[in-house]
ZAKOL-38194 format. One line per 10 residues: number of its first residue (from 1); their letters; for each residue x, y, z of N, C-alpha, C, O. Coordinates in nm, 2 decimals, padded with zeros to 4 digits. Layout:
N
NUM = A = X Y Z X Y Z X Y Z X Y Z ~ ...
This chain:
207
1 = MNTKDYLAFL = -01.44 -00.24 00.55 -01.40 -00.14 00.45 -01.37 -00.20 00.32 -01.33 -00.32 00.32 ~ -01.39 -00.13 00.21 -01.36 -00.18 00.08 -01.26 -00.09 00.01 -01.21 00.00 00.07 ~ -01.23 -00.12 -00.12 -01.13 -00.04 -00.19 -01.16 00.11 -00.19 -01.07 00.19 -00.16 ~ -01.28 00.15 -00.21 -01.32 00.29 -00.21 -01.29 00.35 -00.08 -01.23 00.46 -00.07 ~ -01.32 00.28 00.03 -01.29 00.34 00.17 -01.14 00.35 00.19 -01.10 00.45 00.25 ~ -01.06 00.25 00.15 -00.92 00.26 00.17 -00.85 00.37 00.09 -00.76 00.44 00.14 ~ -00.90 00.39 -00.03 -00.84 00.49 -00.11 -00.88 00.63 -00.06 -00.80 00.72 -00.07 ~ -01.00 00.64 -00.01 -01.04 00.77 00.05 -00.96 00.80 00.18 -00.92 00.91 00.20 ~ -00.93 00.70 00.26 -00.85 00.71 00.38 -00.71 00.76 00.34 -00.65 00.84 00.41 ~ -00.66 00.69 00.24 -00.52 00.73 00.19 -00.52 00.87 00.15 -00.42 00.94 00.17
11 = THDIHSTVFA = -00.62 00.92 00.08 -00.62 01.05 00.02 -00.65 01.16 00.13 -00.58 01.26 00.13 ~ -00.75 01.14 00.21 -00.79 01.24 00.30 -00.73 01.23 00.44 -00.70 01.34 00.50 ~ -00.71 01.11 00.50 -00.66 01.10 00.63 -00.51 01.09 00.64 -00.45 01.14 00.74 ~ -00.45 01.03 00.54 -00.30 01.03 00.53 -00.25 01.14 00.44 -00.17 01.22 00.49 ~ -00.28 01.14 00.32 -00.26 01.24 00.22 -00.11 01.24 00.17 -00.09 01.22 00.05 ~ -00.01 01.27 00.26 00.13 01.27 00.22 00.18 01.13 00.23 00.18 01.06 00.33 ~ 00.24 01.08 00.12 00.28 00.94 00.11 00.42 00.93 00.05 00.48 01.03 00.00 ~ 00.49 00.82 00.07 00.62 00.79 00.01 00.60 00.71 -00.11 00.55 00.60 -00.10 ~ 00.66 00.75 -00.22 00.66 00.68 -00.35 00.79 00.62 -00.37 00.90 00.68 -00.35 ~ 00.79 00.49 -00.42 00.92 00.43 -00.46 00.91 00.41 -00.61 00.82 00.35 -00.66
21 = TVDKDGHPHT = 01.02 00.46 -00.68 01.03 00.44 -00.83 01.17 00.39 -00.86 01.26 00.39 -00.77 ~ 01.19 00.35 -00.98 01.33 00.32 -01.02 01.37 00.40 -01.14 01.28 00.44 -01.23 ~ 01.50 00.43 -01.16 01.54 00.51 -01.27 01.59 00.42 -01.39 01.57 00.29 -01.38 ~ 01.64 00.48 -01.49 01.68 00.40 -01.61 01.79 00.30 -01.58 01.80 00.20 -01.66 ~ 01.87 00.32 -01.47 01.97 00.23 -01.44 01.93 00.12 -01.34 02.01 00.04 -01.29 ~ 01.80 00.12 -01.31 01.74 00.03 -01.21 01.77 00.06 -01.07 01.75 -00.02 -00.98 ~ 01.81 00.19 -01.04 01.84 00.23 -00.90 01.71 00.28 -00.84 01.63 00.35 -00.90 ~ 01.68 00.25 -00.71 01.56 00.29 -00.65 01.57 00.44 -00.60 01.67 00.49 -00.56 ~ 01.45 00.50 -00.60 01.44 00.64 -00.55 01.31 00.65 -00.47 01.21 00.58 -00.50 ~ 01.31 00.73 -00.37 01.19 00.76 -00.29 01.16 00.91 -00.29 01.26 00.98 -00.29
31 = CVIDIMLCDD = 01.04 00.95 -00.28 01.00 01.09 -00.26 00.87 01.10 -00.20 00.78 01.00 -00.21 ~ 00.84 01.21 -00.13 00.71 01.23 -00.07 00.62 01.30 -00.17 00.65 01.41 -00.22 ~ 00.50 01.24 -00.19 00.41 01.29 -00.29 00.27 01.29 -00.22 00.23 01.20 -00.16 ~ 00.19 01.40 -00.24 00.06 01.41 -00.18 -00.04 01.34 -00.28 -00.03 01.36 -00.40 ~ -00.13 01.27 -00.22 -00.24 01.21 -00.30 -00.35 01.32 -00.30 -00.41 01.36 -00.20 ~ -00.39 01.36 -00.42 -00.47 01.48 -00.44 -00.62 01.45 -00.45 -00.70 01.52 -00.40 ~ -00.65 01.34 -00.52 -00.79 01.31 -00.55 -00.81 01.16 -00.55 -00.71 01.08 -00.56 ~ -00.93 01.11 -00.53 -00.96 00.97 -00.54 -01.10 00.95 -00.59 -01.18 01.04 -00.59 ~ -01.12 00.83 -00.65 -01.26 00.78 -00.68 -01.27 00.64 -00.63 -01.19 00.60 -00.55 ~ -01.37 00.57 -00.68 -01.40 00.43 -00.63 -01.28 00.34 -00.65 -01.26 00.24 -00.58
41 = QSIYFLTSKG = -01.21 00.36 -00.76 -01.11 00.26 -00.80 -00.97 00.32 -00.84 -00.89 00.25 -00.91 ~ -00.94 00.44 -00.80 -00.81 00.50 -00.84 -00.78 00.62 -00.75 -00.87 00.68 -00.69 ~ -00.65 00.66 -00.75 -00.61 00.78 -00.68 -00.53 00.86 -00.79 -00.49 00.81 -00.89 ~ -00.52 00.99 -00.75 -00.46 01.09 -00.85 -00.35 01.17 -00.77 -00.38 01.21 -00.66 ~ -00.24 01.20 -00.84 -00.14 01.29 -00.79 -00.08 01.37 -00.90 -00.11 01.33 -01.02 ~ -00.01 01.47 -00.87 00.05 01.55 -00.98 00.20 01.57 -00.95 00.25 01.56 -00.84 ~ 00.27 01.61 -01.06 00.41 01.65 -01.05 00.44 01.74 -01.16 00.36 01.77 -01.25 ~ 00.56 01.80 -01.16 00.60 01.88 -01.26 00.68 01.80 -01.37 00.76 01.71 -01.33 ~ 00.67 01.84 -01.49 00.74 01.77 -01.60 00.89 01.79 -01.59 00.96 01.72 -01.66 ~ 00.93 01.89 -01.51 01.08 01.91 -01.50 01.15 01.83 -01.40 01.27 01.83 -01.38
51 = KGFYERLLHH = 01.07 01.75 -01.32 01.13 01.67 -01.21 01.18 01.53 -01.26 01.13 01.47 -01.35 ~ 01.28 01.48 -01.18 01.33 01.35 -01.21 01.22 01.25 -01.18 01.22 01.14 -01.25 ~ 01.13 01.27 -01.09 01.02 01.19 -01.06 00.94 01.16 -01.18 00.89 01.05 -01.21 ~ 00.91 01.27 -01.25 00.83 01.26 -01.38 00.90 01.17 -01.48 00.84 01.08 -01.54 ~ 01.03 01.18 -01.49 01.11 01.10 -01.59 01.10 00.95 -01.55 01.09 00.87 -01.63 ~ 01.11 00.93 -01.42 01.11 00.79 -01.37 00.97 00.73 -01.39 00.96 00.61 -01.43 ~ 00.86 00.81 -01.38 00.73 00.76 -01.40 00.71 00.72 -01.55 00.64 00.62 -01.58 ~ 00.77 00.80 -01.64 00.76 00.77 -01.78 00.84 00.65 -01.82 00.80 00.57 -01.90 ~ 00.96 00.63 -01.75 01.04 00.52 -01.79 00.98 00.39 -01.74 01.00 00.29 -01.81 ~ 00.92 00.39 -01.62 00.87 00.27 -01.57 00.74 00.30 -01.49 00.74 00.36 -01.39
61 = NYVSITGMTG = 00.63 00.26 -01.55 00.50 00.31 -01.49 00.45 00.22 -01.38 00.32 00.21 -01.36 ~ 00.54 00.16 -01.31 00.50 00.08 -01.19 00.56 00.14 -01.07 00.68 00.17 -01.06 ~ 00.47 00.17 -00.97 00.52 00.24 -00.84 00.47 00.16 -00.72 00.38 00.08 -00.73 ~ 00.54 00.19 -00.61 00.50 00.14 -00.48 00.48 00.26 -00.39 00.56 00.35 -00.38 ~ 00.36 00.27 -00.32 00.33 00.38 -00.24 00.29 00.34 -00.10 00.22 00.24 -00.08 ~ 00.35 00.41 00.00 00.31 00.38 00.14 00.28 00.51 00.21 00.35 00.61 00.20 ~ 00.17 00.51 00.29 00.14 00.62 00.37 00.10 00.57 00.51 00.04 00.47 00.53 ~ 00.13 00.66 00.61 00.09 00.62 00.75 00.05 00.74 00.83 00.08 00.85 00.80 ~ -00.04 00.71 00.93 -00.08 00.81 01.02 -00.08 00.76 01.16 -00.10 00.64 01.18 ~ -00.06 00.84 01.26 -00.06 00.80 01.40 00.04 00.87 01.48 00.14 00.92 01.42
71 = NDTLSTVVIS = 00.02 00.89 01.61 00.11 00.96 01.70 00.23 00.88 01.74 00.34 00.93 01.78 ~ 00.22 00.75 01.75 00.32 00.66 01.79 00.30 00.52 01.72 00.20 00.50 01.65 ~ 00.38 00.42 01.75 00.37 00.30 01.68 00.24 00.23 01.70 00.18 00.18 01.61 ~ 00.19 00.23 01.82 00.07 00.16 01.85 -00.06 00.24 01.82 -00.17 00.19 01.86 ~ -00.05 00.35 01.76 -00.16 00.42 01.71 -00.15 00.44 01.56 -00.22 00.53 01.50 ~ -00.07 00.36 01.50 -00.04 00.37 01.35 -00.13 00.29 01.27 -00.17 00.18 01.29 ~ -00.17 00.36 01.16 -00.24 00.29 01.05 -00.16 00.31 00.92 -00.12 00.42 00.89 ~ -00.14 00.20 00.85 -00.05 00.21 00.73 -00.13 00.15 00.61 -00.20 00.05 00.62 ~ -00.13 00.23 00.50 -00.18 00.17 00.37 -00.07 00.17 00.27 00.00 00.27 00.25 ~ -00.05 00.06 00.21 00.05 00.04 00.10 -00.02 -00.01 -00.02 -00.10 -00.10 -00.02
81 = IRGKVRELGS = 00.02 00.05 -00.14 -00.03 00.00 -00.26 00.09 -00.01 -00.36 00.18 00.06 -00.35 ~ 00.07 -00.10 -00.46 00.17 -00.11 -00.56 00.10 -00.15 -00.69 00.01 -00.23 -00.69 ~ 00.14 -00.09 -00.80 00.08 -00.11 -00.93 00.11 -00.01 -01.03 00.22 00.05 -01.03 ~ 00.02 00.00 -01.13 00.04 00.08 -01.25 -00.01 00.22 -01.24 -00.12 00.25 -01.18 ~ 00.06 00.32 -01.30 00.01 00.46 -01.31 00.02 00.50 -01.46 00.09 00.44 -01.54 ~ -00.06 00.60 -01.49 -00.06 00.65 -01.63 -00.08 00.80 -01.62 -00.15 00.86 -01.53 ~ -00.02 00.87 -01.72 -00.03 01.02 -01.72 -00.16 01.06 -01.79 -00.20 01.01 -01.89 ~ -00.23 01.16 -01.72 -00.36 01.21 -01.78 -00.34 01.35 -01.83 -00.42 01.40 -01.91 ~ -00.23 01.42 -01.80 -00.21 01.55 -01.85 -00.27 01.66 -01.76 -00.27 01.64 -01.63 ~ -00.31 01.77 -01.81 -00.35 01.89 -01.73 -00.50 01.90 -01.71 -00.54 01.99 -01.64
91 = ALVDKVFQQN = -00.57 01.81 -01.76 -00.72 01.82 -01.75 -00.77 01.83 -01.60 -00.87 01.90 -01.58 ~ -00.71 01.76 -01.51 -00.75 01.76 -01.37 -00.68 01.86 -01.28 -00.70 01.86 -01.16 ~ -00.59 01.94 -01.33 -00.51 02.03 -01.25 -00.60 02.13 -01.18 -00.58 02.15 -01.06 ~ -00.69 02.19 -01.24 -00.78 02.28 -01.18 -00.86 02.22 -01.06 -00.88 02.28 -00.96 ~ -00.90 02.10 -01.08 -00.98 02.02 -00.98 -00.88 02.00 -00.86 -00.93 02.01 -00.74 ~ -00.76 01.96 -00.89 -00.66 01.94 -00.78 -00.65 02.06 -00.70 -00.65 02.06 -00.57 ~ -00.64 02.18 -00.76 -00.62 02.31 -00.69 -00.75 02.34 -00.61 -00.74 02.40 -00.50 ~ -00.86 02.31 -00.66 -00.99 02.34 -00.59 -01.00 02.26 -00.47 -01.05 02.31 -00.36 ~ -00.96 02.13 -00.47 -00.97 02.04 -00.35 -00.85 02.04 -00.26 -00.85 01.98 -00.16 ~ -00.74 02.11 -00.30 -00.62 02.11 -00.22 -00.57 02.26 -00.22 -00.48 02.29 -00.30
101 = AYMENIYPKE = -00.64 02.34 -00.14 -00.62 02.49 -00.15 -00.47 02.53 -00.12 -00.43 02.63 -00.18 ~ -00.40 02.45 -00.05 -00.26 02.49 -00.02 -00.17 02.49 -00.15 -00.06 02.55 -00.14 ~ -00.21 02.43 -00.25 -00.14 02.43 -00.38 -00.12 02.57 -00.43 -00.03 02.60 -00.51 ~ -00.22 02.66 -00.40 -00.21 02.80 -00.44 -00.09 02.87 -00.39 -00.04 02.96 -00.46 ~ -00.04 02.83 -00.27 00.08 02.89 -00.22 00.21 02.84 -00.28 00.31 02.91 -00.29 ~ 00.20 02.72 -00.34 00.32 02.66 -00.40 00.33 02.70 -00.54 00.44 02.73 -00.59 ~ 00.21 02.71 -00.61 00.21 02.76 -00.75 00.11 02.87 -00.76 -00.01 02.85 -00.80 ~ 00.14 02.99 -00.72 00.05 03.10 -00.71 00.00 03.16 -00.84 -00.11 03.22 -00.85 ~ 00.08 03.14 -00.95 00.04 03.20 -01.07 00.00 03.10 -01.17 00.05 02.99 -01.17 ~ -00.10 03.13 -01.26 -00.14 03.04 -01.36 -00.03 03.00 -01.45 -00.02 02.88 -01.49
111 = SSRKTLTVFQ = 00.06 03.09 -01.48 00.17 03.06 -01.57 00.27 02.96 -01.51 00.34 02.89 -01.58 ~ 00.27 02.95 -01.37 00.36 02.86 -01.31 00.31 02.72 -01.31 00.38 02.62 -01.27 ~ 00.18 02.70 -01.35 00.12 02.57 -01.34 00.13 02.50 -01.48 00.08 02.38 -01.49 ~ 00.18 02.56 -01.58 00.18 02.50 -01.71 00.26 02.37 -01.72 00.23 02.29 -01.80 ~ 00.36 02.36 -01.63 00.44 02.24 -01.63 00.38 02.12 -01.55 00.43 02.01 -01.55 ~ 00.27 02.14 -01.48 00.21 02.04 -01.40 00.13 01.94 -01.48 00.06 01.97 -01.58 ~ 00.13 01.81 -01.44 00.06 01.71 -01.50 00.01 01.61 -01.40 00.08 01.59 -01.30 ~ -00.11 01.55 -01.42 -00.17 01.46 -01.33 -00.15 01.32 -01.37 -00.16 01.28 -01.49 ~ -00.12 01.23 -01.27 -00.11 01.09 -01.30 -00.22 01.02 -01.22 -00.27 01.06 -01.12 ~ -00.26 00.90 -01.27 -00.36 00.82 -01.21 -00.30 00.68 -01.17 -00.24 00.62 -01.26
121 = FYEGHGEFFD = -00.32 00.64 -01.05 -00.29 00.50 -01.01 -00.42 00.43 -01.04 -00.52 00.45 -00.97 ~ -00.42 00.33 -01.13 -00.54 00.27 -01.18 -00.55 00.12 -01.16 -00.66 00.07 -01.18 ~ -00.44 00.06 -01.13 -00.44 -00.09 -01.12 -00.34 -00.14 -01.03 -00.22 -00.10 -01.04 ~ -00.37 -00.23 -00.93 -00.27 -00.28 -00.85 -00.33 -00.35 -00.72 -00.45 -00.37 -00.71 ~ -00.24 -00.38 -00.63 -00.28 -00.45 -00.50 -00.25 -00.35 -00.39 -00.16 -00.27 -00.39 ~ -00.33 -00.37 -00.28 -00.32 -00.28 -00.16 -00.33 -00.36 -00.04 -00.38 -00.47 -00.03 ~ -00.27 -00.30 00.07 -00.28 -00.36 00.20 -00.31 -00.25 00.31 -00.25 -00.14 00.30 ~ -00.40 -00.28 00.40 -00.43 -00.20 00.51 -00.38 -00.27 00.64 -00.41 -00.38 00.66 ~ -00.30 -00.19 00.72 -00.25 -00.25 00.84 -00.27 -00.16 00.96 -00.23 -00.04 00.96 ~ -00.34 -00.21 01.06 -00.39 -00.13 01.17 -00.33 -00.18 01.30 -00.36 -00.29 01.35
131 = LRQQPPFRDK = -00.24 -00.10 01.36 -00.18 -00.13 01.49 -00.25 -00.07 01.61 -00.20 -00.08 01.72 ~ -00.36 -00.01 01.59 -00.44 00.05 01.70 -00.51 -00.06 01.78 -00.55 -00.03 01.89 ~ -00.52 -00.18 01.72 -00.58 -00.29 01.80 -00.48 -00.40 01.81 -00.39 -00.41 01.73 ~ -00.50 -00.48 01.91 -00.41 -00.60 01.93 -00.50 -00.72 01.94 -00.59 -00.73 02.02 ~ -00.47 -00.83 01.87 -00.36 -00.83 01.77 -00.38 -00.73 01.65 -00.50 -00.70 01.63 ~ -00.28 -00.69 01.58 -00.30 -00.60 01.47 -00.39 -00.66 01.37 -00.41 -00.78 01.35 ~ -00.46 -00.57 01.29 -00.55 -00.61 01.19 -00.49 -00.58 01.05 -00.44 -00.47 01.03 ~ -00.50 -00.68 00.96 -00.45 -00.66 00.82 -00.56 -00.70 00.73 -00.64 -00.79 00.75 ~ -00.57 -00.62 00.62 -00.67 -00.65 00.51 -00.60 -00.62 00.38 -00.52 -00.53 00.36 ~ -00.64 -00.70 00.28 -00.59 -00.68 00.14 -00.70 -00.64 00.05 -00.82 -00.67 00.07
141 = FVIGDVQLSN = -00.67 -00.56 -00.05 -00.77 -00.51 -00.15 -00.70 -00.49 -00.28 -00.58 -00.49 -00.29 ~ -00.78 -00.48 -00.39 -00.73 -00.46 -00.52 -00.79 -00.34 -00.58 -00.89 -00.29 -00.54 ~ -00.71 -00.28 -00.68 -00.75 -00.16 -00.75 -00.76 -00.20 -00.90 -00.66 -00.25 -00.95 ~ -00.87 -00.18 -00.96 -00.88 -00.21 -01.10 -00.91 -00.36 -01.13 -00.95 -00.43 -01.04 ~ -00.87 -00.40 -01.25 -00.91 -00.53 -01.29 -00.79 -00.63 -01.27 -00.73 -00.68 -01.36 ~ -00.77 -00.66 -01.14 -00.67 -00.76 -01.10 -00.73 -00.85 -01.00 -00.83 -00.82 -00.93 ~ -00.67 -00.96 -00.98 -00.71 -01.06 -00.88 -00.64 -01.04 -00.75 -00.53 -01.00 -00.74 ~ -00.72 -01.07 -00.64 -00.66 -01.06 -00.51 -00.56 -01.17 -00.49 -00.59 -01.29 -00.52 ~ -00.44 -01.14 -00.44 -00.33 -01.24 -00.43 -00.32 -01.28 -00.28 -00.34 -01.19 -00.19 ~ -00.29 -01.40 -00.25 -00.26 -01.45 -00.12 -00.12 -01.42 -00.08 -00.03 -01.47 -00.15
151 = VGYTILDSCR = -00.10 -01.35 00.03 00.04 -01.31 00.07 00.04 -01.34 00.22 -00.05 -01.31 00.30 ~ 00.15 -01.41 00.26 00.17 -01.44 00.40 00.21 -01.58 00.42 00.29 -01.64 00.35 ~ 00.14 -01.65 00.53 00.18 -01.78 00.56 00.05 -01.86 00.57 -00.06 -01.81 00.61 ~ 00.05 -01.99 00.53 -00.06 -02.08 00.55 -00.01 -02.22 00.60 00.10 -02.26 00.57 ~ -00.09 -02.29 00.67 -00.06 -02.42 00.73 -00.12 -02.53 00.64 -00.24 -02.52 00.61 ~ -00.04 -02.62 00.60 -00.08 -02.73 00.51 -00.15 -02.84 00.58 -00.15 -02.85 00.70 ~ -00.21 -02.93 00.50 -00.28 -03.05 00.55 -00.18 -03.14 00.62 -00.22 -03.23 00.70 ~ -00.05 -03.13 00.60 00.05 -03.22 00.66 00.07 -03.18 00.80 00.15 -03.25 00.87 ~ 00.01 -03.07 00.85 00.03 -03.03 00.99 00.00 -03.15 01.09 -00.10 -03.21 01.07 ~ 00.08 -03.17 01.19 00.06 -03.27 01.29 00.02 -03.22 01.42 00.02 -03.29 01.52
161 = QCGECLLSCP = -00.02 -03.09 01.43 -00.07 -03.03 01.55 00.02 -03.04 01.67 -00.02 -03.07 01.78 ~ 00.15 -03.03 01.64 00.25 -03.04 01.75 00.25 -02.92 01.85 00.29 -02.94 01.96 ~ 00.21 -02.81 01.80 00.19 -02.69 01.89 00.31 -02.60 01.89 00.31 -02.49 01.96 ~ 00.42 -02.63 01.82 00.54 -02.54 01.82 00.51 -02.40 01.77 00.56 -02.30 01.82 ~ 00.42 -02.40 01.66 00.39 -02.27 01.60 00.31 -02.18 01.70 00.32 -02.06 01.70 ~ 00.22 -02.25 01.78 00.14 -02.17 01.88 00.23 -02.10 01.97 00.20 -01.98 02.01 ~ 00.33 -02.16 02.02 00.42 -02.10 02.12 00.51 -01.99 02.06 00.55 -01.90 02.14 ~ 00.53 -01.99 01.93 00.62 -01.89 01.87 00.55 -01.77 01.81 00.61 -01.67 01.77 ~ 00.41 -01.78 01.80 00.33 -01.67 01.73 00.31 -01.55 01.83 00.24 -01.57 01.93 ~ 00.37 -01.43 01.79 00.35 -01.32 01.88 00.21 -01.26 01.88 00.17 -01.20 01.98
171 = SECIEVAKPF = 00.14 -01.28 01.78 00.00 -01.22 01.77 -00.11 -01.32 01.80 -00.23 -01.29 01.79 ~ -00.07 -01.44 01.84 -00.16 -01.55 01.88 -00.27 -01.57 01.77 -00.39 -01.57 01.81 ~ -00.23 -01.57 01.65 -00.33 -01.58 01.54 -00.35 -01.72 01.48 -00.41 -01.73 01.38 ~ -00.29 -01.82 01.55 -00.30 -01.95 01.50 -00.41 -02.03 01.58 -00.41 -02.03 01.70 ~ -00.50 -02.09 01.51 -00.62 -02.16 01.57 -00.59 -02.31 01.57 -00.54 -02.37 01.47 ~ -00.63 -02.37 01.68 -00.61 -02.51 01.70 -00.73 -02.58 01.62 -00.84 -02.56 01.64 ~ -00.68 -02.67 01.52 -00.78 -02.74 01.44 -00.70 -02.85 01.37 -00.58 -02.87 01.40 ~ -00.76 -02.93 01.28 -00.70 -03.03 01.20 -00.71 -03.00 01.06 -00.81 -03.03 01.00 ~ -00.61 -02.93 00.99 -00.48 -02.89 01.05 -00.51 -02.75 01.12 -00.61 -02.69 01.12 ~ -00.40 -02.71 01.20 -00.40 -02.57 01.25 -00.43 -02.47 01.13 -00.39 -02.51 01.02
181 = YIRAENCIHC = -00.48 -02.36 01.16 -00.49 -02.26 01.06 -00.46 -02.12 01.11 -00.47 -02.09 01.23 ~ -00.42 -02.03 01.02 -00.37 -01.89 01.06 -00.48 -01.79 01.02 -00.53 -01.79 00.91 ~ -00.52 -01.71 01.12 -00.61 -01.60 01.09 -00.53 -01.49 01.02 -00.46 -01.41 01.08 ~ -00.55 -01.49 00.89 -00.46 -01.40 00.81 -00.48 -01.25 00.84 -00.39 -01.17 00.83 ~ -00.60 -01.21 00.89 -00.62 -01.07 00.92 -00.55 -01.03 01.05 -00.54 -00.91 01.07 ~ -00.49 -01.12 01.12 -00.42 -01.08 01.24 -00.27 -01.12 01.24 -00.19 -01.09 01.33 ~ -00.23 -01.19 01.13 -00.09 -01.23 01.11 00.00 -01.11 01.08 -00.04 -01.03 00.99 ~ 00.12 -01.10 01.15 00.21 -00.99 01.12 00.32 -01.03 01.03 00.42 -00.95 01.01 ~ 00.32 -01.15 00.97 00.41 -01.20 00.88 00.56 -01.20 00.93 00.65 -01.17 00.86 ~ 00.57 -01.24 01.06 00.70 -01.25 01.12 00.78 -01.38 01.08 00.90 -01.38 01.08
191 = GNCYRVCKYS = 00.70 -01.48 01.04 00.77 -01.60 00.99 00.81 -01.70 01.09 00.87 -01.80 01.06 ~ 00.77 -01.67 01.22 00.81 -01.77 01.33 00.75 -01.91 01.31 00.82 -02.01 01.33 ~ 00.63 -01.92 01.26 00.56 -02.05 01.24 00.64 -02.12 01.13 00.66 -02.25 01.15 ~ 00.68 -02.06 01.03 00.75 -02.12 00.92 00.89 -02.17 00.97 00.93 -02.28 00.93 ~ 00.95 -02.09 01.06 01.08 -02.12 01.11 01.08 -02.24 01.20 01.17 -02.32 01.19 ~ 00.98 -02.25 01.29 00.99 -02.36 01.39 00.92 -02.49 01.35 00.94 -02.59 01.41 ~ 00.85 -02.49 01.24 00.78 -02.61 01.20 00.88 -02.72 01.16 00.95 -02.71 01.06 ~ 00.87 -02.83 01.23 00.97 -02.95 01.20 00.92 -03.03 01.09 00.99 -03.12 01.04 ~ 00.80 -03.01 01.04 00.74 -03.10 00.94 00.71 -03.03 00.81 00.65 -03.09 00.72 ~ 00.77 -02.91 00.79 00.76 -02.83 00.67 00.61 -02.82 00.63 00.58 -02.83 00.51
201 = SVESILA = 00.53 -02.79 00.73 00.38 -02.78 00.71 00.33 -02.64 00.70 00.21 -02.61 00.69 ~ 00.43 -02.54 00.70 00.39 -02.40 00.69 00.45 -02.35 00.55 00.57 -02.36 00.53 ~ 00.36 -02.30 00.47 00.40 -02.25 00.34 00.41 -02.09 00.34 00.32 -02.03 00.40 ~ 00.51 -02.04 00.28 00.54 -01.90 00.28 00.50 -01.85 00.14 00.54 -01.90 00.04 ~ 00.41 -01.74 00.14 00.37 -01.68 00.01 00.39 -01.53 00.03 00.30 -01.46 00.07 ~ 00.51 -01.48 00.00 00.55 -01.34 00.03 00.57 -01.27 -00.10 00.63 -01.32 -00.20 ~ 00.52 -01.14 -00.11 00.53 -01.06 -00.23 00.68 -01.01 -00.24 00.71 -00.94 -00.33
């Protein structure tokens, strides 16, 4: 899967997501927001200009979004993205209502939609985490003109192949080699390898 596929999954298969924003005092807020539209490199959502959420978006245009689907923990798929948003105004409101028919029940009159405005998430980093398979599968992707960042744990050349990390890894994602190496797509970022290494040969790169 690529960025386009992950954004489509977030929009159509998950749809309702949790947004994290901060207010003018630096205090965190969360709220549930539906992802209304997507294209190859962005997603779109809307809000009312009278909401505190709108004011927080204007104050600080960086958000973190997480959505998940599944009936229980081991059937869960999670997509998280963090990055920049910008206000587009009312131009896409009609398209939002066309593709999300339930909005007619929330804002039934044209006059009640005057306060609605659309935002675009256009640049940032994303992560796909799938617990439907064991070991879990993780993938990273980018949105817009940013570089993919390395997040997680890596084993350095100073590794002495003592095997302590192998015994402590719950997802068995460490491969025996010189040096040992971690299959990043199966790592759950528990940090056990970092904790048990006696030779400081595991490096932590966490966002």
